[in-house]
C-alpha positions as CSV (number, residue, x, y, z in Angstrom):
1,M,95.5,43.7,125.3
2,A,98.3,41.2,126.1
3,L,100.8,43.5,124.4
4,F,99.6,46.5,126.3
5,G,99.8,44.5,129.6
6,S,103.4,43.5,128.8
7,I,104.4,47.1,128.1
8,K,102.7,48.2,131.3
9,S,104.5,45.6,133.3
10,R,107.9,46.4,131.8
11,L,107.4,50.2,132.5
12,G,106.5,49.3,136.1
13,S,109.7,47.3,136.5
14,W,111.7,50.3,135.0
15,G,110.1,52.7,137.4
16,S,110.9,50.4,140.4
17,H,114.5,50.2,139.2
18,F,115.0,54.0,139.3
19,Y,112.6,55.0,142.1
20,G,111.9,51.9,144.1
21,G,108.2,51.3,144.6
22,K,105.9,53.5,142.4
23,G,102.2,54.1,142.4
24,T,99.7,53.8,139.6
25,H,100.0,57.5,138.7
26,Y,103.6,57.2,137.6
27,R,102.8,54.4,135.1
28,K,99.8,56.2,133.6
29,M,101.8,59.4,133.3
30,L,104.6,57.7,131.4
31,I,102.3,56.0,128.9
32,M,100.4,59.3,128.3
33,I,103.6,61.2,127.7
34,L,104.7,58.6,125.1
35,L,101.4,59.0,123.2
36,I,101.4,62.8,123.4
37,A,105.0,63.1,122.2
38,S,104.8,60.6,119.4
39,I,101.5,60.6,117.5
40,P,100.6,64.3,116.9
41,G,103.7,65.2,114.9
42,L,103.2,62.4,112.4
43,I,99.5,63.0,112.0
44,T,100.1,66.7,111.5
45,G,102.7,66.2,108.8
46,A,100.5,63.7,106.9
47,I,97.4,66.0,107.1
48,I,99.3,69.0,105.8
49,Y,100.8,67.0,102.9
50,W,97.4,65.8,101.9
51,F,96.0,69.3,102.4
52,V,98.6,70.9,100.1
53,G,97.8,68.5,97.3
54,G,94.2,69.6,97.2
55,R,92.5,72.4,99.0
56,I,95.5,74.6,99.8
57,E,96.4,74.9,96.1
58,N,92.9,76.1,95.3
59,E,93.0,78.5,98.3
60,L,96.4,79.9,97.2
61,L,95.1,80.4,93.7
62,Q,92.1,82.2,95.1
63,L,94.3,84.3,97.4
64,H,96.5,85.2,94.4
65,K,93.4,86.3,92.5
66,N,92.2,88.5,95.5
67,Q,95.6,90.0,95.8
68,I,95.6,90.9,92.1
69,I,92.2,92.5,92.4
70,K,93.3,94.6,95.3
71,R,96.4,95.8,93.6
72,A,94.4,96.5,90.4
73,E,92.2,98.8,92.6
74,N,95.4,100.6,93.6
75,I,96.3,101.1,89.9
76,D,92.8,102.2,89.1
77,G,93.0,104.7,92.0
78,Q,96.3,106.1,90.6
79,F,94.8,106.8,87.2
80,A,91.6,108.1,88.8
81,N,93.7,110.5,90.9
82,M,95.4,111.7,87.8
83,E,92.1,112.3,86.0
84,L,90.7,114.1,89.1
85,S,93.8,116.3,89.4
86,M,93.5,117.3,85.7
87,S,89.8,118.1,86.0
88,H,90.4,120.2,89.1
89,G,93.2,122.1,87.4
90,A,91.3,122.6,84.1
91,L,88.2,123.9,86.0
92,D,90.3,126.4,88.0
93,T,88.9,129.9,87.7
94,K,92.2,131.2,86.3
95,F,91.7,129.1,83.1
96,D,88.6,131.0,81.9
97,Y,88.0,132.8,78.6
98,S,89.9,135.9,79.8
99,L,93.2,134.1,79.0
100,K,92.3,134.3,75.3
101,E,92.9,138.0,75.4
102,V,95.9,138.0,77.7
103,D,99.3,139.1,76.4
104,F,101.4,136.6,78.5
105,F,104.7,138.3,77.8
106,R,103.5,141.7,79.0
107,Q,101.3,140.4,81.9
108,F,104.1,138.5,83.5
109,S,102.2,137.9,86.8
110,I,99.5,135.9,85.0
111,S,102.2,133.8,83.2
112,R,104.0,133.2,86.5
113,D,100.8,132.1,88.2
114,I,100.0,129.7,85.4
115,S,103.5,128.3,85.5
116,K,103.2,127.7,89.3
117,T,99.9,126.0,88.8
118,I,101.3,123.7,86.2
119,V,104.2,122.8,88.5
120,L,101.8,122.1,91.4
121,M,99.5,120.0,89.2
122,Q,102.4,118.0,87.8
123,G,103.6,117.3,91.3
124,A,100.2,116.0,92.3
125,M,100.3,113.4,89.5
126,P,103.0,110.9,90.2
127,L,102.3,109.0,86.9
128,A,102.7,112.1,84.7
129,K,106.1,112.6,83.0
130,R,105.3,116.1,81.8
131,L,102.3,118.5,81.8
132,D,101.9,120.8,78.8
133,L,99.4,123.7,78.5
134,Y,98.6,125.1,75.0
135,I,96.6,128.3,74.6
136,D,95.4,129.6,71.2
137,G,95.0,133.3,72.2
138,M,96.6,136.6,71.1
139,L,99.7,134.6,70.5
140,P,100.0,130.8,70.3
141,V,101.8,130.0,73.6
142,H,103.0,126.8,75.2
143,F,103.6,126.3,79.0
144,N,105.7,123.3,80.1
145,P,105.8,124.9,82.7
146,E,107.8,127.8,81.4
147,I,106.1,129.9,78.7
148,S,107.2,129.8,75.1
149,V,105.9,131.0,71.7
150,T,104.9,128.3,69.2
151,S,104.6,128.8,65.5
152,E,101.3,127.8,64.1
153,N,102.8,125.9,61.3
154,T,104.8,123.5,63.4
155,A,104.0,119.8,63.8
156,E,103.5,120.3,67.5
157,W,100.9,123.1,67.0
158,N,99.1,121.0,64.3
159,E,98.9,118.1,66.7
160,F,97.5,120.6,69.3
161,K,94.8,121.7,66.9
162,Q,93.8,118.1,66.1
163,L,93.6,117.3,69.8
164,K,91.5,120.4,70.5
165,D,89.1,119.9,67.6
166,N,88.7,116.1,68.1
167,G,87.3,114.1,70.9
168,P,85.3,115.1,74.0
169,N,86.4,117.6,76.7
170,V,88.5,114.9,78.5
171,Y,89.9,111.8,76.9
172,W,93.0,109.5,76.7
173,T,95.0,109.2,73.5
174,N,98.4,108.7,72.1
175,V,100.5,111.7,71.4
176,S,104.0,112.3,69.9
177,S,106.7,111.1,72.2
178,L,109.3,113.4,73.7
179,S,112.0,110.9,72.5
180,K,114.0,111.5,69.3
181,N,112.3,108.6,67.5
182,P,109.3,110.1,65.6
183,D,107.5,106.7,65.6
184,D,107.3,106.5,69.4
185,K,104.0,107.5,71.0
186,D,103.2,108.5,74.6
187,L,99.9,107.7,76.3
188,A,98.5,111.0,77.5
189,L,95.4,112.5,79.2
190,V,94.0,115.4,77.3
191,H,91.7,118.0,79.0
192,K,90.3,121.0,77.0
193,I,90.1,124.4,78.6
194,P,88.0,126.1,79.8
195,G,86.7,122.9,81.2
196,G,83.1,122.0,80.5
197,T,82.6,124.4,77.5
198,S,81.7,123.8,73.9
199,E,84.3,126.2,72.5
200,P,87.7,125.5,74.1
201,F,90.7,127.6,73.1
202,G,93.4,125.6,74.8
203,L,94.1,122.2,76.4
204,M,96.2,120.5,78.9
205,V,98.2,117.4,78.0
206,A,99.6,115.1,80.7
207,R,102.0,112.4,79.3
208,L,102.4,109.2,81.3
209,D,105.9,108.3,82.6
210,H,106.4,104.8,81.1
211,D,108.8,103.7,83.8
212,N,106.5,104.7,86.6
213,V,103.5,103.0,84.9
214,V,105.6,99.8,84.4
215,S,106.6,99.9,88.1
216,L,103.0,100.2,89.1
217,L,102.0,97.4,86.7
218,K,104.6,95.1,88.3
219,T,102.6,95.1,91.5
220,V,100.0,92.8,89.8
221,A,102.9,90.4,88.9
222,P,104.1,89.5,92.3
223,Y,106.4,86.6,91.3
224,D,109.7,87.0,89.4
225,E,108.6,84.3,86.9
226,G,105.3,86.1,86.1
227,E,104.4,88.9,83.7
228,A,101.7,91.5,83.5
229,F,100.4,93.8,80.8
230,M,97.6,96.3,80.1
231,M,95.7,96.6,76.8
232,Q,92.8,98.4,75.2
233,E,89.5,96.7,74.1
234,D,90.8,96.1,70.6
235,G,93.8,94.2,72.0
236,S,96.5,96.7,71.4
237,I,98.9,96.6,74.3
238,L,99.4,99.8,76.2
239,V,102.2,98.7,78.5
240,S,103.8,95.5,79.8
241,T,106.4,94.4,82.4
242,G,108.6,92.7,79.7
243,E,111.9,94.3,78.9
244,K,111.3,94.1,75.1
245,S,108.9,96.4,73.4
246,D,107.3,93.5,71.4
247,A,104.9,91.2,73.3
248,S,106.2,87.7,74.1
249,P,104.4,84.6,72.6
250,L,103.1,83.9,76.1
251,I,101.5,87.3,76.4
252,E,100.0,87.1,72.9
253,A,98.5,83.7,73.7
254,V,97.1,84.9,77.0
255,K,95.8,88.1,75.4
256,Q,93.7,86.1,72.9
257,E,92.3,83.9,75.6
258,V,91.3,87.0,77.7
259,L,89.7,88.7,74.7
260,S,87.6,85.6,74.0
261,K,86.1,86.0,77.5
262,H,84.6,89.4,76.5
263,F,86.6,91.5,79.0
264,Q,84.8,90.1,82.1
265,Q,86.5,89.9,85.5
266,T,88.0,86.5,85.3
267,S,90.6,84.2,86.7
268,F,91.6,80.9,85.2
269,L,94.5,78.4,84.8
270,F,96.3,78.6,81.4
271,K,98.6,75.9,80.1
272,W,101.5,77.0,77.9
273,E,104.5,74.9,76.9
274,K,104.1,72.3,79.6
275,N,103.7,74.9,82.3
276,T,100.5,76.0,84.1
277,Y,99.9,79.7,84.8
278,S,97.4,81.4,87.0
279,V,95.9,84.2,85.0
280,S,93.8,87.0,86.5
281,A,92.2,89.8,84.4
282,G,89.9,92.7,84.8
283,A,88.8,95.9,83.3
284,L,89.7,99.5,84.4
285,E,87.0,102.0,83.3
286,R,88.8,105.1,82.1
287,I,87.4,108.3,80.5
288,G,86.1,107.2,77.1
289,N,88.1,104.0,77.3
290,K,88.2,100.6,78.9
291,W,91.6,99.1,79.7
292,I,92.1,95.5,80.5
293,Y,94.9,94.5,82.9
294,V,96.2,90.9,82.9
295,S,98.5,89.2,85.5
296,I,100.3,85.9,84.7
297,A,102.0,83.9,87.4
298,P,103.2,80.3,87.2
299,T,101.4,78.1,89.7
300,S,104.6,76.3,90.7
301,A,105.9,79.6,92.1
302,I,102.7,79.9,94.2
303,K,102.6,76.5,95.8
304,R,106.3,75.6,95.8
305,P,107.1,76.8,99.4
306,I,104.1,75.0,100.9
307,V,104.9,71.7,99.3
308,F,108.5,71.9,100.5
309,M,107.3,72.9,104.0
310,S,104.8,70.0,104.2
311,Q,107.5,67.5,103.1
312,A,109.9,68.9,105.7
313,I,107.2,68.5,108.4
314,V,106.7,64.9,107.6
315,L,110.4,64.2,107.6
316,V,110.9,66.0,110.9
317,S,107.9,64.2,112.5
318,C,109.4,60.8,111.6
319,V,112.7,61.8,113.2
320,G,110.9,63.2,116.2
321,L,109.0,59.9,116.6
322,L,112.3,58.1,117.3
323,L,113.3,60.7,119.9
324,A,109.8,60.8,121.5
325,A,110.1,57.6,123.5
326,V,113.5,58.5,125.0
327,L,112.4,62.0,125.8
328,A,109.1,60.9,127.2
329,W,110.9,58.4,129.6
330,I,113.4,61.1,130.7
331,A,110.6,63.7,131.1
332,S,108.4,61.3,133.2
333,R,111.3,60.8,135.6
334,R,111.8,64.5,136.1
335,I,108.1,65.3,136.4
336,Y,107.5,62.6,138.9
337,S,110.4,63.5,141.1
338,P,108.7,66.3,143.1
339,V,105.5,64.2,143.3
340,N,107.6,61.3,144.8
341,Q,109.3,63.6,147.3
342,L,105.9,65.0,148.4
343,V,104.4,61.6,148.8
344,R,107.4,60.4,150.9
345,L,107.1,63.6,153.1
346,L,103.4,63.1,153.7
347,S,103.7,59.3,154.4
348,G,106.7,59.8,156.8
349,G,109.2,58.2,154.5
350,K,107.2,55.0,154.1
351,S,106.7,53.4,150.7
352,T,103.1,53.7,149.5
353,Q,100.9,51.8,147.0
354,G,98.0,52.9,145.0
355,N,97.2,56.4,143.6
356,E,99.6,59.0,145.0
357,F,97.2,61.9,144.5
358,E,94.6,60.3,146.8
359,L,97.1,60.6,149.6
360,I,97.9,64.2,148.7
361,E,94.2,65.1,148.4
362,K,93.5,63.8,151.9
363,H,96.3,65.9,153.5
364,W,95.3,68.9,151.4
365,E,91.7,68.8,152.6
366,H,92.8,68.6,156.1
367,L,95.1,71.7,155.7
368,N,92.4,73.6,153.8
369,R,89.9,73.1,156.6
370,E,92.3,74.6,159.1
371,S,93.1,77.5,156.8
372,L,89.4,78.3,156.3
373,E,88.8,78.3,160.0
374,L,91.7,80.8,160.5
375,Q,90.4,83.1,157.7
376,S,86.9,83.2,159.1
377,K,88.4,84.4,162.4
378,L,90.4,87.2,160.7
379,A,87.2,88.3,158.8
380,N,88.6,90.3,155.9
381,Q,86.7,93.5,156.8
382,L,89.6,95.7,157.9
383,P,90.7,96.9,154.4
384,Q,87.2,98.0,153.4
385,V,86.7,99.9,156.7
386,K,90.1,101.5,156.3
387,E,89.4,102.6,152.7
388,G,86.0,104.0,153.8
389,F,87.5,106.0,156.6
390,L,90.1,107.5,154.2
391,L,87.5,108.5,151.7
392,Q,85.4,110.2,154.3
393,L,88.6,112.0,155.6
394,I,89.7,113.4,152.2
395,Q,86.2,114.4,151.2
396,G,85.8,116.5,154.3
397,Y,83.1,114.5,156.1
398,L,85.3,114.2,159.3
399,T,86.0,117.9,159.9
400,A,84.1,117.8,163.2
401,Y,86.7,115.3,164.6
402,S,89.6,116.6,166.6
403,E,93.2,115.8,165.7
404,E,93.4,113.3,168.6
405,D,90.2,111.6,167.5
406,L,91.5,111.1,164.0
407,I,94.8,109.8,165.2
408,D,93.0,107.3,167.4
409,R,90.9,106.0,164.6
410,M,93.9,105.7,162.3
411,N,95.8,103.7,165.0
412,H,92.7,101.5,165.4
413,Y,92.8,100.7,161.6
414,G,96.5,99.8,161.7
415,W,98.2,103.0,160.7
416,N,101.4,104.1,162.3
417,T,100.9,107.7,163.4
418,A,103.8,108.2,165.8
419,D,105.9,111.2,164.7
420,R,104.7,111.0,161.0
421,Q,104.2,113.4,158.2
422,Y,101.8,113.0,155.2
423,S,102.0,113.9,151.5
424,V,99.7,113.2,148.6
425,L,99.9,112.5,144.9
426,Y,96.9,113.3,142.6
427,I,97.0,111.4,139.3
428,Q,94.9,112.1,136.3
429,L,94.8,110.0,133.1
430,I,94.5,111.7,129.8
431,G,94.0,110.3,126.3
432,M,90.6,108.4,126.4
433,T,89.7,109.5,122.9
434,Q,92.9,107.9,121.5
435,L,91.9,104.6,123.1
436,D,88.5,104.9,121.4
437,T,90.0,105.2,118.0
438,V,92.3,102.2,118.3
439,G,89.5,100.0,119.8
440,R,91.4,99.2,123.0
441,F,88.8,100.7,125.3
442,S,85.4,102.4,124.6
443,H,83.2,105.0,126.3
444,G,82.1,103.7,129.6
445,D,85.3,101.9,130.4
446,E,86.6,104.8,132.6
447,G,86.1,102.8,135.8
448,L,87.9,99.8,134.4
449,I,90.9,101.9,133.3
450,T,91.0,103.7,136.6
451,F,91.0,100.4,138.4
452,A,93.9,99.1,136.4
453,A,95.8,102.4,137.0
454,A,95.1,102.3,140.7
455,N,96.6,98.8,140.9
456,M,99.7,100.0,139.1
457,V,100.0,103.0,141.5
458,E,99.7,100.7,144.5
459,E,102.2,98.2,143.4
460,L,104.9,100.8,142.4
461,A,104.3,103.0,145.5
462,K,104.8,100.1,147.9
463,E,108.2,99.5,146.4
464,R,109.3,103.0,147.5
465,F,107.2,103.8,150.6
466,E,106.6,101.5,153.4
467,D,103.2,103.1,154.5
468,C,101.0,104.3,151.7
469,H,97.4,104.0,150.5
470,V,95.7,104.3,147.1
471,I,92.3,105.9,146.6
472,N,90.4,105.0,143.4
473,F,88.0,107.8,142.4
474,H,86.7,105.8,139.4
475,D,86.8,108.8,137.0
476,L,90.2,108.5,135.5
477,T,91.8,110.0,138.7
478,V,93.7,108.2,141.4
479,G,94.9,109.6,144.8
480,L,97.9,108.4,146.8
481,L,98.4,109.1,150.5
482,V,102.0,108.6,151.7
483,S,103.0,108.4,155.4
484,M,106.6,108.8,156.3
485,P,108.8,109.8,159.3
486,R,108.5,113.4,160.2
487,G,111.3,115.5,158.7
488,Q,112.3,113.0,156.1
489,A,113.1,114.4,152.6
490,Y,110.6,113.0,150.2
491,K,110.6,115.1,147.0
492,T,113.2,113.1,145.2
493,E,111.3,109.8,145.9
494,M,108.1,111.5,144.8
495,Y,109.6,112.6,141.5
496,Q,111.1,109.2,140.9
497,L,107.8,107.5,141.6
498,S,106.0,109.9,139.3
499,D,108.4,109.2,136.4
500,T,108.0,105.5,136.9
501,L,104.2,105.8,137.0
502,M,104.1,107.8,133.8
503,Q,106.3,105.3,132.0
504,T,104.3,102.3,133.2
505,I,100.9,103.8,132.4
506,N,102.1,105.0,129.0
507,Q,103.4,101.6,128.1
508,I,100.5,99.4,129.5
509,L,97.4,101.6,129.2
510,K,98.6,103.8,126.3
511,M,97.5,106.9,128.1
512,Q,99.2,110.1,129.3
513,V,99.4,111.1,132.9
514,T,99.3,114.4,134.8
515,I,100.6,114.1,138.4
516,T,100.2,116.8,141.1
517,L,102.8,116.6,144.0
518,G,101.2,117.9,147.2
519,K,102.9,119.5,150.1
520,A,103.8,117.6,153.4
521,T,102.0,118.1,156.7
522,P,102.2,116.5,160.1
523,C,98.6,117.2,160.8
524,V,95.9,114.6,159.9
525,R,93.2,117.3,159.7
526,E,95.1,119.0,156.9
527,I,95.0,115.9,154.6
528,P,91.7,116.9,153.0
529,L,93.2,120.3,152.2
530,L,96.2,118.7,150.6
531,F,94.0,116.6,148.3
532,E,91.8,119.6,147.4
533,E,94.9,121.8,146.6
534,S,96.3,119.0,144.5
535,K,93.1,118.5,142.6
536,L,92.7,122.3,141.9
537,A,96.4,122.4,140.7
538,L,95.4,120.2,137.8
539,S,94.0,123.3,136.1
540,Y,97.6,124.5,135.7
541,R,98.5,121.6,133.4
542,N,99.3,122.2,129.8
543,F,96.2,121.4,127.9
544,G,97.4,118.5,125.7
545,N,98.0,114.8,125.6
546,E,101.4,114.8,127.3
547,N,102.9,113.7,130.6
548,Q,103.2,116.5,133.2
549,I,104.3,116.9,136.8
550,I,102.9,119.8,138.8
551,D,104.6,120.6,142.1
552,L,102.4,122.7,144.4
553,E,105.5,124.1,146.2
554,A,106.9,125.3,142.9
555,L,103.7,126.9,141.5
556,S,104.3,130.2,143.4
557,K,107.8,130.3,141.9
558,M,106.8,129.8,138.3
559,E,107.7,132.5,135.9
560,E,105.0,134.6,134.4
561,Q,103.3,132.7,131.5
562,Q,102.9,134.1,128.0
563,P,99.6,136.1,127.7
564,F,96.7,134.0,126.6
565,Q,95.5,134.7,123.1
566,Y,91.8,134.1,122.3
567,P,91.2,133.4,118.6
568,F,88.4,135.8,118.0
569,S,88.7,135.6,114.2
570,L,88.2,131.8,114.3
571,E,85.2,132.3,116.6
572,R,83.6,134.5,114.0
573,E,84.2,131.9,111.3
574,I,82.6,129.2,113.4
575,I,79.5,131.4,114.0
576,Q,79.3,132.3,110.3
577,S,79.6,128.7,109.0
578,M,77.1,127.5,111.6
579,R,74.6,130.2,110.6
580,M,75.0,129.1,106.9
581,G,74.3,125.5,107.8
582,Q,77.8,124.3,106.7
583,E,78.4,121.4,109.1
584,E,81.7,120.2,107.7
585,E,83.2,123.6,107.5
586,T,82.1,124.3,111.1
587,D,83.7,121.1,112.2
588,Q,87.0,122.1,110.6
589,H,86.8,125.6,112.1
590,I,86.2,124.2,115.6
591,Q,89.2,121.9,115.2
592,T,91.4,124.8,114.1
593,F,90.0,126.8,117.0
594,M,91.0,124.1,119.5
595,E,94.5,123.9,117.9
596,A,94.9,127.7,118.3
597,L,93.5,127.7,121.8
598,T,95.8,124.9,123.0
599,A,98.9,126.2,121.2
600,G,102.0,127.4,123.0
601,G,101.5,125.3,126.2
602,A,98.1,126.8,127.2
603,K,97.0,125.9,130.6
604,E,93.8,123.9,131.3
605,M,92.2,126.9,133.1
606,D,92.8,129.1,130.1
607,V,91.5,126.5,127.6
608,Q,88.4,125.9,129.8
609,Q,87.8,129.7,129.9
610,G,88.2,129.9,126.1
611,I,85.8,127.1,125.3
612,M,83.3,128.5,127.8
613,N,83.5,131.8,126.0
614,L,83.0,130.1,122.7
615,L,79.9,128.4,124.0
616,G,78.6,131.7,125.3
617,S,79.2,133.3,121.9
618,L,77.4,130.4,120.1
619,E,74.4,130.8,122.5
620,H,74.4,134.5,121.8
621,A,74.4,133.8,118.0
622,I,71.6,131.3,118.5
623,M,69.5,133.9,120.3
624,Q,70.2,136.4,117.6
625,S,68.8,133.9,115.1
626,G,65.5,133.9,117.0
627,M,65.9,130.6,118.9
628,N,65.7,129.9,122.6
629,P,68.9,127.9,123.6
630,N,67.0,126.3,126.5
631,Q,64.5,124.8,124.2
632,L,67.1,123.9,121.6
633,F,69.3,122.1,124.2
634,K,66.3,120.7,126.2
635,S,67.2,122.7,129.3
636,S,70.5,120.8,129.7
637,N,73.3,122.4,131.7
638,M,75.7,122.9,128.8
639,F,78.4,124.6,130.7
640,E,78.5,121.8,133.3
641,Q,78.8,119.2,130.5
642,L,81.5,121.1,128.8
643,S,83.6,121.7,132.0
644,A,83.8,117.9,132.5
645,L,85.7,117.4,129.2
646,K,89.4,117.2,129.3
647,E,90.6,116.4,125.8
648,P,90.5,118.5,122.6
649,E,88.9,115.7,120.5
650,Q,86.1,115.2,123.1
651,I,85.4,119.0,123.1
652,R,85.3,119.2,119.3
653,A,82.9,116.2,119.1
654,W,80.7,117.7,122.0
655,F,80.3,121.0,120.2
656,M,79.3,119.3,116.9
657,N,76.9,116.8,118.5
658,K,75.4,119.0,121.2
659,V,75.4,122.5,119.7
660,I,76.1,122.8,116.0
661,R,74.0,119.9,114.6
662,P,70.9,120.7,116.7
663,F,71.1,124.3,115.6
664,I,71.6,123.6,111.9
665,T,68.7,121.1,112.0
666,A,66.4,123.6,113.7
667,M,67.4,126.4,111.2
668,E,66.7,124.1,108.2
669,N,63.2,123.6,109.5
670,R,62.5,127.3,109.7
671,A,60.8,129.2,106.9
672,D,63.3,132.1,106.8
673,F,66.4,129.9,106.6
674,Q,67.1,130.8,103.0
675,L,67.0,134.5,103.8
676,K,69.4,134.0,106.6
677,K,71.7,131.9,104.4
678,M,71.7,134.7,101.9
679,I,72.8,137.2,104.5
680,E,75.5,134.9,105.7
681,Q,76.7,134.7,102.1
682,A,76.6,138.5,102.0
683,M,78.7,138.7,105.2
684,L,81.3,136.4,103.7
685,Y,81.4,138.6,100.6
686,I,81.9,141.7,102.8
687,Q,84.7,139.9,104.7
688,A,86.5,138.9,101.5
689,N,86.2,142.4,99.9
690,Y,86.1,144.9,102.7
691,M,89.4,146.4,101.5
692,S,87.8,147.3,98.2
693,D,85.2,150.0,97.4
694,I,82.1,147.7,97.8
695,S,78.5,148.9,98.1
696,L,75.1,147.6,98.9
697,D,74.2,147.3,95.2
698,S,77.4,145.2,94.5
699,C,76.7,143.0,97.5
700,A,73.0,142.5,96.4
701,E,74.1,141.6,92.9
702,H,76.6,139.1,94.2
703,C,73.8,137.4,96.2
704,G,71.3,137.4,93.4
705,T,68.8,139.9,94.8
706,N,68.1,143.7,94.8
707,A,69.4,146.4,97.1
708,F,66.0,146.9,98.8
709,V,65.6,143.3,99.8
710,M,69.3,143.1,100.8
711,S,69.1,146.2,103.0
712,R,65.8,145.1,104.7
713,T,66.9,141.5,105.2
714,F,70.5,142.4,106.4
715,K,69.1,144.6,109.2
716,Q,66.5,141.9,110.1
717,V,69.0,139.0,110.3
718,S,72.2,140.6,111.6
719,G,70.8,143.4,113.8
720,K,72.9,146.0,111.9
721,N,72.5,147.8,108.6
722,F,74.9,147.2,105.8
723,I,77.1,150.3,106.3
724,D,77.4,149.7,110.1
725,Y,78.4,146.1,109.6
726,L,81.0,147.0,106.9
727,T,82.4,149.9,109.1
728,D,82.6,147.6,112.2
729,L,84.5,145.0,110.2
730,R,86.9,147.5,108.8
731,M,87.6,149.0,112.3
732,E,88.3,145.5,113.7
733,K,90.7,144.7,110.9
734,A,92.4,148.1,111.3
735,K,92.8,147.6,115.1
736,E,94.3,144.2,114.5
737,M,96.9,145.6,112.0
738,L,97.7,148.5,114.3
739,R,98.3,146.1,117.2
740,N,100.2,143.3,115.3
741,S,102.1,145.0,112.5
742,E,104.5,147.9,111.7
743,L,102.4,149.2,108.8
744,K,102.1,153.0,108.5
745,I,98.7,154.6,109.2
746,N,98.1,155.4,105.6
747,E,99.0,151.8,104.6
748,V,96.5,150.5,107.2
749,S,93.8,152.9,105.9
750,E,94.3,151.6,102.3
751,K,94.2,148.0,103.4
752,V,90.8,148.5,105.0
753,G,89.3,150.5,102.1
754,Y,89.6,154.1,103.4
755,Q,91.4,157.2,102.4
756,H,93.9,158.4,105.0
757,S,92.1,161.6,106.1
758,Y,88.7,160.0,106.3
759,F,90.1,156.9,108.1
760,N,91.5,159.1,110.9
761,R,88.1,160.8,111.4
762,I,86.0,157.7,111.4
763,F,88.5,155.7,113.6
764,K,88.4,158.5,116.2
765,K,84.6,158.6,116.0
766,Y,84.4,154.9,116.7
767,E,87.3,154.4,119.2
768,G,87.6,157.8,120.8
769,V,91.3,158.0,120.0
770,T,93.4,158.4,116.8
771,P,95.0,155.4,115.1
772,S,98.4,156.4,116.4
773,Q,97.2,156.8,119.9
774,Y,95.5,153.4,119.8
775,R,98.7,151.8,118.6
776,E,100.6,153.4,121.5
777,M,98.0,152.3,124.1
778,S,97.8,148.7,122.8
779,R,101.6,148.3,123.0
780,K,101.9,149.7,126.5
781,A,99.2,147.3,127.6
């Protein structure tokens, strides 16, 4: 205590030397700064150094283990992807028993298709060096990917025979290497074809690229001093990161240790020649095999940076301790300087004793009381009343007032109305679904987002316009009313403000903006009309997540837009997949539908009309299925809900959640669902083969039933008999080709499954005109 008192007295004398008389706050502040500046650095360095010696080392070893496991999962995924690609290729319908009777040199198109398939499969397998296809058919042939004839007495063909006759349908094995050394072997994945059969006549062989596998294996050896290798259950090494083909003594020692642990997922410290290594091992389950991967890393490489850092921190903390006292004393002087000036000002230049903040507090309380009294007199009600009046005005509730009455009320609320003109901006925020995916905002935060946007609009607008007011509509839209001298040019300022608003909202809120620039008017009664026109003009925006500016004065001068194309074919695919209960396919079709609908800069009004038409078609299909849409949708106003959606992703999700899933669920609960599903399968068959000579019998055989049941059920489910449905489909396809292609009439008839003369008669019967006349009429339109 005596020492502390001596220090306190000495600090007080130093303060008096530089400032004259000082209060108690100065001495307390100086002591506190010394403590804060000196002690924490030394304590932090000591704690970190102790921490590195114990817990951090264990944590780093555990982190190393977790990293190895994650990277091993990536290796496992690469091999699994290769196995899956091989299985998909081998199970392709083109690799069936018909290949056994194919003359590949005469039927060149089949050979070319197989070569293309092999090239595509090899491209889908990054780890594969080469993909070979052997077929024991009319002639022994070999694709790699080009076709070649192989003699049955060669070593290559004998090896193919052994691979085909031995082992399961899919397995890993060693095959002859492509190198000149006959003793070299390549690890390869073998898949017999046709896949899943007991009597294969060929096989696919995918050889692993040794360099790519080594590069992949190096990901589990993250340190330059470490090594990694992969072996089979019997201990034979498949591949290692070492440059030499033979395993190093360290790898051999670690291998024996890992094998003694019975291939379990393990991590342990291994000492070898006075060094300690962190070893992590695990098993990769492959087809018919179990491979063990092992990662070896020296622990010194793991913890060396942390040890160095902790030692550096302690050293720097010791040096900082020497500087702390000097810096604390200098800082206290600078910090106390404004306090000292304020105390002298409040005390009238007289020296004071005691706590300086008590004097400041007394004067502050006195000034605060006076400020509160003034604020209570002003009564902060004017802004709220002003905003309420403006909302009533733009919503049309003040139409009964005359121009003079409105001007009087605006003058009363503080507006300058003398010789003024008014213009508006209507701002809509787009991109709410993108914010949902990144987790920045969620559904229900529209009011919060609009509030933030309104604040930005107000701040930026007041930098350019002296008299303006922001209206927050709380639904991702914001209005701006600008008052300016009559006759003043304002378009340039409005465009500049719009550009600044878009950039600011894009950067801060991560949303896109559509801004409508209204006209100017000197009449207050026309302000509601300006807002209504600006709001309606939003329907001319390009339907997409992009920044747009719509100028009302320029709308009438816009060039004629491209004709709107409604994707009828995609609509049919949506209805068909919905009827068949294929939820995932329906979701994909709706997404494709939205992409087609919004392509080419489609306007919002056109997209809204398109999705309304789709909803109507879906309701029509639901009624054809024998369901009541009102009961299915619980009497909800579906069109009103759909019209409120502004983004493609919202629309797609709404169709799936509100229309498709309820219908599929209801259909699956009905007794005749299987019959309807069979008819949907028949429709898909007709659509895929309408250009061929198909019949009711072939369609029934394809669906696994007889012609009588097919005919009766087809009429019951679709409302049309088989022939009428087939004819309608062929006519639709023919009209589409007549409109959009330059094919000759006889070529069109062949592509829809008719002879030329009969096609002309039946087309005129259905359409009332010949195909040539229809083509002329469609092009003139």
